[in-house]
N, C-alpha and C positions, 0 to 999 in steps of 0.2 A: 169789800169782798163779796158780800151777800148779793148785791145787785148784779155784779158782773157774773157771778156764778148762776144766779137765777136766769139771766139772759142766755147764758151758754146752755144751760139745761133745756130751756125752752127751744132754742135753736136745734139742739141735738134731737129733741123729740119731733119737731115739726119741719125742720129743714136740714135733715141729716146729711144730705148730699153736698152741702156747702162745706162740711168739715171732714167727712169720711169718704173713703173709696168704697169700703164694704158697708153692708147694712146689717151686720150680724152683732151678736152680743160681744164677741171677742174684740171686734173693731171699736165698739163704743167704750169698752173697759180700757183698752190700750190707749185710746185718745184721752180718757179721763185721768189715767195714771200720768201720761205725759204732761197734761195741763197742770196737774197737781205739782209735779216736779218743777215745772217752770214757774208756777206761782210761788212755790216755796223759796226758790232762788231769788225771785224778784221782790217778794213782800214778806219773806220770812214767816209765812203761814203755811202749815202743812194741812191742806184740805183733805187729803186721803186719810191721814192719821185721825183727823177730827171725825170724818165720816165713819171710819172703822170703830172708833171709840163710841160714837153715838149709836151705831148699829148694835154693838154689844150690849149697851145699856137697854136699848129698845127690846132686844131679844132676851134680855135677862140671863145672858150666858157669855162667858169668855171663850173665845175660839182663836186658834192660832192660824187658821186659814186666812188668806187674803180676802177682803170683802167680796171681790168678784167671784171667787171660788165658793165662798159660803152661800152667797145668793143663789148661784147656779145649782150647787149640789144639795143644799139643805132647804132652800126656800122654793126652788122651782123644779125640783126632781129631775135635774139635768135637761130640762126643756129650755132651750135658748130663747125661743120666742117669749115664753112665760117669764124667763129671767129678765128680758128687756123691759117688760111691763112692770115687773116688781122693782127693778132698778130705778126706773124713772119715778115711780110712786114713792120709793124710799128717799130718793134725792130731793124730791119736792118737799117731803115732810122734814128732811134734814134742814133744808133752807128755811122753812117756816119756823122751825125750832131755834134756829140760829139768830133770828131777828132780835 
């Protein structure tokens, strides 16, 4: 799982147009949610849930918001460009910690 997720995240950061029509935070998050749902069905691993739990531990707080809303609203001050940068930074840390 880790290698395929690492490759996907790299591609979303560097070759986004291969995966997405839009280049905004919402498109990236929607794609990642869909990927996670498909991965959960195929491999019985819930990547989105694992990321949400990891983020709560990292932030040292429990939150009921979806990870995408938490990052945008609480970590990026509703700035979608900033949220993109934070999201990729967090995803890369998540992958590194999952090894």
